ROKEVO-880796 format. One record per residue: residue in one letter; x, y, z of N, C-alpha, C in turn. Coordinates in steps of 0.2 Angstrom, whole numbers, plus 2048, in hexadecimal, padded with zeros to 3 digits. Layout:
ROKEVO-880796
<'A'; <X; Y; Z>; <X; Y; Z>; <X; Y; Z>>;
...
***
This chain:
ROKEVO-880796
<'X'; <87D; 38D; 565>; <878; 391; 566>; <878; 395; 560>>;
<'X'; <872; 395; 55C>; <871; 39A; 557>; <870; 3A1; 559>>;
<'X'; <872; 3A6; 554>; <872; 3AD; 557>; <86A; 3AF; 558>>;
<'X'; <869; 3B1; 55E>; <862; 3B3; 561>; <860; 3B9; 55D>>;
<'X'; <859; 3B8; 55B>; <855; 3BE; 559>; <851; 3C1; 55F>>;
<'X'; <853; 3C7; 55F>; <851; 3CC; 565>; <84D; 3D1; 563>>;
<'X'; <846; 3D1; 564>; <843; 3D8; 562>; <843; 3DD; 568>>;
<'X'; <845; 3E3; 566>; <846; 3E8; 56B>; <840; 3EC; 56B>>;
<'X'; <83D; 3ED; 571>; <837; 3F2; 571>; <838; 3F7; 577>>;
<'X'; <835; 3FE; 576>; <837; 403; 57B>; <837; 409; 578>>;
<'X'; <838; 40E; 57C>; <838; 415; 579>; <83F; 416; 574>>;
<'X'; <83E; 41C; 571>; <843; 41C; 56B>; <84A; 41D; 56E>>;
<'X'; <84B; 420; 573>; <852; 420; 577>; <855; 419; 578>>;
<'X'; <850; 414; 57B>; <852; 40D; 57C>; <854; 409; 576>>;
<'X'; <84F; 40A; 570>; <850; 406; 56A>; <856; 409; 566>>;
<'X'; <858; 410; 566>; <85D; 413; 562>; <864; 411; 566>>;
<'X'; <864; 411; 56B>; <86A; 40F; 56F>; <86C; 408; 56E>>;
<'X'; <867; 403; 56E>; <869; 3FC; 56D>; <86A; 3FC; 565>>;
<'X'; <867; 400; 561>; <869; 400; 55A>; <870; 401; 558>>;
<'X'; <873; 407; 55C>; <87A; 409; 55B>; <87E; 404; 55D>>;
<'X'; <87C; 400; 562>; <880; 3FA; 565>; <880; 3F4; 561>>;
<'X'; <87C; 3F3; 55C>; <87B; 3EE; 558>; <881; 3EA; 556>>;
<'X'; <887; 3EF; 554>; <88D; 3EA; 551>; <890; 3E6; 557>>;
<'X'; <88F; 3E8; 55E>; <892; 3E6; 563>; <88E; 3E1; 567>>;
<'X'; <887; 3E0; 565>; <882; 3DB; 568>; <883; 3D4; 565>>;
<'X'; <883; 3CF; 56A>; <884; 3C8; 568>; <87D; 3C5; 566>>;
<'X'; <878; 3C9; 565>; <872; 3C6; 561>; <870; 3CB; 55C>>;
<'X'; <86B; 3C8; 558>; <868; 3CC; 553>; <863; 3D0; 556>>;
<'X'; <863; 3D7; 556>; <85F; 3DB; 559>; <85A; 3DE; 553>>;
<'X'; <853; 3DE; 555>; <84E; 3E0; 54F>; <84B; 3E5; 553>>;
<'X'; <848; 3EA; 54F>; <844; 3EF; 552>; <83D; 3EE; 54F>>;
<'X'; <83C; 3EA; 54B>; <835; 3E8; 549>; <834; 3E2; 548>>;
<'X'; <82E; 3DF; 548>; <82D; 3D8; 547>; <82E; 3D6; 53F>>;
<'X'; <832; 3D0; 53E>; <833; 3CE; 538>; <833; 3C7; 538>>;
<'X'; <832; 3C4; 531>; <830; 3BD; 531>; <836; 3B8; 533>>;
<'X'; <838; 3B9; 539>; <83D; 3B6; 53D>; <83A; 3B3; 543>>;
<'X'; <83D; 3AD; 545>; <83B; 3AB; 54C>; <83E; 3AE; 551>>;
<'X'; <83A; 3B1; 555>; <83C; 3B5; 55B>; <83E; 3B1; 560>>;
<'X'; <844; 3B3; 563>; <847; 3AF; 569>; <845; 3B3; 56F>>;
<'X'; <847; 3B9; 570>; <846; 3BE; 575>; <843; 3C5; 574>>;
<'X'; <83F; 3C7; 578>; <83E; 3CF; 577>; <840; 3D2; 57D>>;
<'X'; <844; 3D6; 57B>; <847; 3DB; 580>; <844; 3E2; 580>>;
<'X'; <841; 3E2; 585>; <83B; 3E9; 585>; <83D; 3EE; 58B>>;
<'X'; <83D; 3F4; 589>; <83D; 3F9; 590>; <836; 3F9; 593>>;
<'X'; <836; 3F9; 599>; <830; 3FA; 59E>; <82A; 3FE; 59A>>;
<'X'; <82D; 405; 597>; <829; 409; 594>; <825; 406; 58D>>;
<'X'; <828; 401; 58B>; <823; 3FE; 585>; <81D; 3FC; 587>>;
<'X'; <81C; 3FB; 58E>; <815; 3F8; 590>; <810; 3FD; 590>>;
<'X'; <811; 403; 58E>; <80D; 409; 58F>; <80A; 409; 587>>;
<'X'; <80D; 405; 583>; <80A; 405; 57C>; <806; 3FE; 57B>>;
<'X'; <800; 3FF; 578>; <7FB; 3FA; 577>; <7FF; 3F5; 573>>;
<'X'; <801; 3F8; 56C>; <804; 3F4; 568>; <809; 3EF; 56A>>;
<'X'; <80E; 3F2; 56F>; <814; 3EE; 572>; <811; 3E9; 576>>;
<'X'; <80C; 3EA; 57A>; <809; 3E5; 57E>; <806; 3DF; 57A>>;
<'X'; <803; 3E1; 575>; <801; 3DB; 570>; <807; 3D8; 56E>>;
<'X'; <80C; 3DA; 56D>; <812; 3D7; 56A>; <814; 3D2; 56F>>;
<'X'; <814; 3D4; 575>; <816; 3D0; 57B>; <812; 3CB; 57D>>;
<'X'; <80C; 3CD; 57C>; <807; 3C7; 57F>; <807; 3C2; 578>>;
<'X'; <808; 3C3; 572>; <806; 3BF; 56C>; <80D; 3BB; 56A>>;
<'X'; <812; 3BC; 56E>; <818; 3B9; 56C>; <81A; 3B4; 572>>;
<'X'; <81B; 3AE; 570>; <81D; 3A9; 576>; <825; 3A8; 575>>;
<'X'; <828; 3AF; 578>; <82F; 3AD; 578>; <832; 3B0; 57F>>;
<'X'; <838; 3B0; 57F>; <83A; 3B2; 586>; <83A; 3BA; 586>>;
<'X'; <839; 3BD; 58C>; <837; 3C4; 58D>; <83C; 3C6; 593>>;
<'X'; <840; 3CC; 590>; <845; 3CF; 595>; <842; 3D6; 595>>;
<'X'; <841; 3D8; 59C>; <83F; 3DE; 59E>; <845; 3E4; 5A0>>;
<'X'; <846; 3E8; 59C>; <84A; 3EE; 59E>; <847; 3F4; 5A2>>;
<'X'; <84B; 3F5; 5A7>; <847; 3FB; 5AB>; <84C; 400; 5AE>>;
<'X'; <84A; 405; 5B0>; <84F; 40A; 5B3>; <84E; 40C; 5BA>>;
<'X'; <848; 40B; 5BC>; <847; 40E; 5C3>; <844; 407; 5C7>>;
<'X'; <83E; 405; 5C4>; <83B; 400; 5C9>; <83A; 3F9; 5C4>>;
<'X'; <83B; 3F4; 5C7>; <839; 3EE; 5C4>; <832; 3EC; 5C4>>;
<'X'; <830; 3E9; 5C0>; <829; 3E8; 5BF>; <827; 3E1; 5C3>>;
<'X'; <821; 3E1; 5C6>; <820; 3DB; 5CA>; <81D; 3D4; 5C5>>;
<'X'; <81C; 3D7; 5BF>; <81B; 3D0; 5BA>; <821; 3CC; 5B9>>;
<'X'; <81F; 3C6; 5B7>; <824; 3C1; 5B7>; <827; 3C1; 5B0>>;
<'X'; <82D; 3C3; 5AE>; <830; 3C3; 5A7>; <835; 3BE; 5A8>>;
<'X'; <838; 3BB; 5A3>; <83E; 3B7; 5A4>; <844; 3B9; 5A6>>;
<'X'; <845; 3C0; 5A5>; <84B; 3C3; 5A8>; <84A; 3CB; 5A8>>;
<'X'; <84F; 3CE; 5AC>; <84E; 3D6; 5AD>; <855; 3D9; 5AB>>;
<'X'; <855; 3DF; 5A9>; <85B; 3E2; 5A8>; <85B; 3E9; 5AA>>;
<'X'; <85F; 3EB; 5B0>; <85F; 3F1; 5B3>; <863; 3F5; 5AF>>;
<'X'; <860; 3FC; 5AD>; <863; 400; 5AA>; <866; 406; 5AE>>;
<'X'; <86B; 409; 5AC>; <86F; 408; 5A6>; <873; 402; 5A7>>;
<'X'; <874; 3FF; 5A1>; <877; 3F8; 5A1>; <87E; 3F8; 59C>>;
<'X'; <882; 3F5; 59E>; <888; 3F4; 599>; <887; 3F0; 593>>;
<'X'; <88B; 3F0; 58E>; <88A; 3EC; 588>; <88B; 3E5; 58B>>;
<'X'; <88F; 3E3; 58F>; <890; 3DB; 592>; <889; 3D9; 595>>;
<'X'; <887; 3DE; 599>; <881; 3DC; 59D>; <87A; 3DA; 599>>;
<'X'; <87B; 3DE; 593>; <875; 3DE; 58E>; <877; 3D7; 58B>>;
<'X'; <87C; 3D5; 588>; <87E; 3CF; 585>; <87D; 3C9; 58A>>;
<'X'; <87F; 3CA; 590>; <87E; 3C4; 594>; <878; 3C3; 596>>;
<'X'; <874; 3C9; 597>; <86C; 3C7; 598>; <869; 3C3; 594>>;
<'X'; <86A; 3C6; 58E>; <865; 3C2; 588>; <868; 3BB; 587>>;
<'X'; <86F; 3BA; 587>; <872; 3B3; 586>; <870; 3AF; 58C>>;
<'X'; <870; 3B1; 592>; <86F; 3AD; 598>; <868; 3AB; 598>>;
<'X'; <863; 3AE; 596>; <85C; 3AD; 597>; <85B; 3A8; 592>>;
<'X'; <85E; 3A9; 58C>; <85D; 3A4; 586>; <860; 39D; 588>>;
<'X'; <865; 39D; 58C>; <86A; 397; 58D>; <865; 393; 593>>;
<'X'; <863; 397; 597>; <85F; 394; 59C>; <858; 390; 599>>;
<'X'; <855; 393; 595>; <84F; 390; 591>; <851; 38A; 58E>>;
<'X'; <857; 38A; 58B>; <859; 384; 587>; <85A; 37F; 58C>>;
<'X'; <85E; 380; 591>; <860; 37B; 597>; <859; 379; 59A>>;
<'X'; <854; 37D; 59A>; <84E; 37B; 59D>; <84A; 376; 599>>;
<'X'; <84B; 378; 592>; <847; 373; 58D>; <84B; 36D; 58D>>;
<'X'; <851; 36C; 58E>; <855; 366; 58D>; <854; 361; 593>>;
<'X'; <852; 366; 599>; <851; 362; 5A0>; <84A; 35F; 5A0>>;
<'X'; <846; 361; 59D>; <83F; 35D; 59D>; <83D; 359; 598>>;
<'X'; <83B; 353; 599>; <83A; 34E; 595>; <834; 34B; 595>>;
<'X'; <830; 34A; 590>; <829; 347; 590>; <829; 340; 590>>;
<'X'; <827; 33C; 595>; <827; 335; 596>; <81F; 333; 597>>;
<'X'; <81C; 330; 591>; <816; 32E; 592>; <811; 334; 593>>;
<'X'; <80D; 334; 599>; <809; 33A; 59B>; <80D; 33F; 5A0>>;
<'X'; <813; 33E; 5A1>; <817; 340; 5A6>; <81D; 346; 5A3>>;
<'X'; <81F; 34A; 5A7>; <824; 34D; 5A6>; <82A; 34C; 5AA>>;
<'X'; <830; 34B; 5A9>; <836; 349; 5AD>; <83A; 350; 5AC>>;
<'X'; <83B; 353; 5B2>; <83F; 359; 5B2>; <846; 357; 5B6>>;
<'X'; <84A; 356; 5B2>; <851; 353; 5B5>; <855; 358; 5B9>>;
<'X'; <853; 35F; 5B9>; <857; 363; 5BD>; <854; 363; 5C4>>;
<'X'; <84E; 362; 5C4>; <849; 361; 5CA>; <84A; 35A; 5CD>>;
<'X'; <84B; 356; 5C9>; <84B; 34F; 5CB>; <844; 34D; 5CD>>;
<'X'; <840; 34F; 5C9>; <838; 34E; 5CA>; <835; 34B; 5C4>>;
<'X'; <82F; 347; 5C5>; <82B; 344; 5C0>; <824; 347; 5C2>>;
<'X'; <821; 34B; 5BD>; <81B; 34F; 5BD>; <816; 34C; 5B9>>;
<'X'; <80F; 34B; 5BC>; <80A; 34B; 5B9>; <804; 34F; 5BB>>;
<'X'; <802; 354; 5B7>; <7FE; 359; 5B9>; <801; 35D; 5BF>>;
<'X'; <7FD; 35D; 5C5>; <800; 361; 5CA>; <804; 35C; 5CF>>;
<'X'; <804; 356; 5CE>; <808; 351; 5D2>; <80F; 34F; 5D0>>;
<'X'; <814; 34E; 5D5>; <81A; 34D; 5D3>; <81E; 348; 5D8>>;
<'X'; <822; 344; 5D6>; <826; 341; 5DA>; <82E; 342; 5D9>>;
<'X'; <831; 341; 5DE>; <839; 342; 5DE>; <83D; 33C; 5DC>>;
<'X'; <841; 33D; 5D7>; <845; 337; 5D5>; <84B; 337; 5D7>>;
<'X'; <84F; 331; 5D7>; <856; 331; 5D8>; <859; 332; 5D2>>;
<'X'; <860; 332; 5D1>; <864; 333; 5CB>; <864; 32C; 5C8>>;
<'X'; <864; 327; 5CB>; <864; 320; 5C8>; <85D; 31F; 5C5>>;
<'X'; <858; 321; 5C8>; <851; 321; 5C5>; <851; 326; 5BE>>;
<'X'; <853; 32B; 5BD>; <853; 32F; 5B9>; <857; 32C; 5B3>>;
<'X'; <85C; 329; 5B5>; <861; 325; 5B0>; <85D; 31F; 5AD>>;
<'X'; <859; 31C; 5B1>; <856; 316; 5AF>; <84F; 319; 5AA>>;
<'X'; <84C; 31E; 5AB>; <847; 320; 5A7>; <84A; 323; 5A0>>;
<'X'; <851; 326; 5A0>; <854; 328; 59A>; <855; 322; 596>>;
<'X'; <857; 31D; 599>; <85A; 318; 596>; <853; 314; 592>>;
<'X'; <84E; 314; 596>; <848; 311; 593>; <845; 314; 58D>>;
<'X'; <846; 31C; 58E>; <843; 320; 589>; <847; 320; 582>>;
<'X'; <84E; 31F; 583>; <852; 31E; 57E>; <852; 317; 57A>>;
<'X'; <84E; 312; 57C>; <84D; 30C; 579>; <846; 30B; 578>>;
<'X'; <844; 309; 572>; <83C; 307; 570>; <83C; 300; 573>>;
<'X'; <840; 2FC; 573>; <840; 2F5; 575>; <840; 2F3; 57D>>;
<'X'; <83E; 2EE; 57F>; <840; 2ED; 586>; <848; 2EC; 588>>;
<'X'; <849; 2EE; 58D>; <851; 2ED; 58F>; <852; 2E9; 594>>;
<'X'; <856; 2E3; 593>; <858; 2DF; 598>; <85C; 2E1; 59E>>;
<'X'; <85B; 2DD; 5A3>; <85E; 2DE; 5A9>; <865; 2E0; 5A9>>;
<'X'; <869; 2DC; 5A5>; <870; 2DD; 5A3>; <872; 2E2; 5A0>>;
<'X'; <86D; 2E5; 59C>; <870; 2EB; 598>; <86E; 2F2; 59D>>;
<'X'; <86A; 2F1; 5A1>; <868; 2F7; 5A6>; <86D; 2F7; 5AB>>;
<'X'; <871; 2F1; 5AD>; <875; 2F1; 5B2>; <87C; 2F3; 5AE>>;
<'X'; <87E; 2F2; 5A9>; <884; 2F4; 5A6>; <883; 2FC; 5A4>>;
<'X'; <87D; 2FE; 5A2>; <87B; 305; 5A0>; <87B; 30A; 5A6>>;
<'X'; <877; 308; 5AB>; <876; 30D; 5B1>; <87B; 30C; 5B7>>;
<'X'; <87C; 305; 5B7>; <881; 304; 5BE>; <888; 303; 5BB>>;
<'X'; <88A; 301; 5B5>; <890; 2FF; 5B3>; <892; 2F8; 5B5>>;
<'X'; <88D; 2F5; 5B8>; <88F; 2EE; 5B9>; <890; 2E9; 5B5>>;
<'X'; <894; 2E4; 5B5>; <895; 2DF; 5B0>; <88E; 2DA; 5B0>>;
<'X'; <88D; 2D8; 5A9>; <886; 2D4; 5AA>; <886; 2CE; 5AE>>;
<'X'; <88C; 2CA; 5B0>; <88C; 2C6; 5B4>; <88C; 2C7; 5BC>>;
<'X'; <88A; 2CD; 5BD>; <88A; 2D0; 5C4>; <884; 2CD; 5C7>>;
<'X'; <884; 2CA; 5CC>; <87E; 2C7; 5D0>; <87B; 2CD; 5D5>>;
<'X'; <876; 2D0; 5D2>; <873; 2D5; 5D7>; <86C; 2D6; 5D5>>;
<'X'; <868; 2D9; 5DA>; <861; 2DB; 5D9>; <860; 2E2; 5D7>>;
<'X'; <866; 2E6; 5D6>; <865; 2ED; 5D6>; <860; 2EF; 5D1>>;
<'X'; <85F; 2ED; 5CB>; <85A; 2EF; 5C7>; <853; 2EE; 5C9>>;
<'X'; <852; 2E8; 5CB>; <84B; 2E6; 5CD>; <849; 2EA; 5D3>>;
<'X'; <84E; 2EB; 5D8>; <84D; 2F0; 5DE>; <84B; 2F7; 5DB>>;
<'X'; <850; 2FA; 5D8>; <84E; 300; 5D5>; <847; 301; 5D1>>;
<'X'; <846; 2FC; 5CE>; <840; 2FD; 5C9>; <83A; 2FB; 5CD>>;
<'X'; <83A; 2F8; 5D2>; <834; 2F6; 5D7>; <834; 2FD; 5DB>>;
<'X'; <839; 300; 5DD>; <838; 306; 5E1>; <834; 30B; 5DD>>;
<'X'; <837; 30C; 5D6>; <835; 312; 5D2>; <82E; 311; 5D0>>;
<'X'; <82C; 30A; 5CE>; <824; 308; 5CD>; <820; 30A; 5D3>>;
<'X'; <822; 309; 5D9>; <81F; 309; 5E0>; <81D; 311; 5E0>>;
<'X'; <822; 315; 5DF>; <822; 31C; 5E0>; <81D; 31F; 5DB>>;
<'X'; <81D; 31C; 5D4>; <819; 320; 5CF>; <811; 31D; 5D1>>;
<'X'; <810; 316; 5D3>; <80A; 314; 5D4>; <807; 317; 5DA>>;
<'X'; <80B; 318; 5E0>; <808; 31C; 5E5>; <805; 322; 5E4>>;
<'X'; <809; 327; 5E0>; <808; 32E; 5DE>; <803; 32E; 5D9>>;
<'X'; <804; 32B; 5D3>; <800; 32B; 5CE>; <7FA; 326; 5CC>>;
<'X'; <7FB; 321; 5CF>; <7F6; 31B; 5CE>; <7F8; 317; 5C8>>;
<'X'; <7FE; 317; 5C6>; <800; 314; 5BF>; <804; 30E; 5C0>>;
<'X'; <801; 308; 5BF>; <804; 302; 5C0>; <808; 300; 5BA>>;
<'X'; <807; 303; 5B4>; <809; 301; 5AE>; <80F; 305; 5AC>>;
<'X'; <812; 309; 5B0>; <817; 30F; 5AD>; <81E; 30A; 5AB>>;
<'X'; <820; 306; 5AE>; <826; 303; 5AC>; <823; 2FC; 5AB>>;
<'X'; <824; 2F9; 5A5>; <821; 2F2; 5A3>; <826; 2ED; 5A3>>;
<'X'; <825; 2E7; 5A5>; <82A; 2E1; 5A6>; <828; 2DB; 5A1>>;
<'X'; <82B; 2DA; 59D>; <82A; 2D4; 599>; <830; 2CF; 59A>>;
<'X'; <830; 2C9; 595>; <835; 2C5; 596>; <83B; 2C7; 593>>;
<'X'; <83B; 2CD; 58F>; <840; 2D0; 58A>; <843; 2D5; 58F>>;
<'X'; <841; 2D7; 594>; <843; 2DD; 599>; <83F; 2E2; 59A>>;
<'X'; <841; 2E8; 59C>; <83D; 2EE; 59F>; <83C; 2F3; 599>>;
<'X'; <836; 2F6; 59A>; <834; 2FC; 594>; <82F; 300; 597>>;
<'X'; <82F; 306; 595>; <829; 30B; 597>; <823; 309; 592>>;
***
């Protein structure tokens, strides 16, 4: 993971303290907007009293960590940091929220007009969803990684580690069930295509 660019917003006491800690922070702390891609905005709850800070928070599509002394806000931010906080807590909060975001991005995959969330084991389209098995997810990932149709033998060896001469209807059964799930929920009969060369999306 690259060194995170973190914009610090809040009263002078908050920004000065973090500036003094700069040599010990595991991220690149900024006290003003520069021509850098922002990863995180770490702001003190008092920063919300300033109109300019609110604009910065609203205009930047990055992770937001809210630091607070007394009361946590009801608003949904990506993470919270209760003050006073140790150097380890500050570093951990910023690093953890960024790691979760990366993990979340890696777990969501676009498939046609659908989103596959591997963490939740669900396939989404708009507000509808279906739950997938681990093998169904492996099947979809295999199809996604190949532009050409995949033979039954290749699917057997890749997903089930079966030899190509194994006499089994495992592939057909799983694909039939997956197609049925998708068709019943999304009315999509052409999600998985079957030709003489094999299966594809």
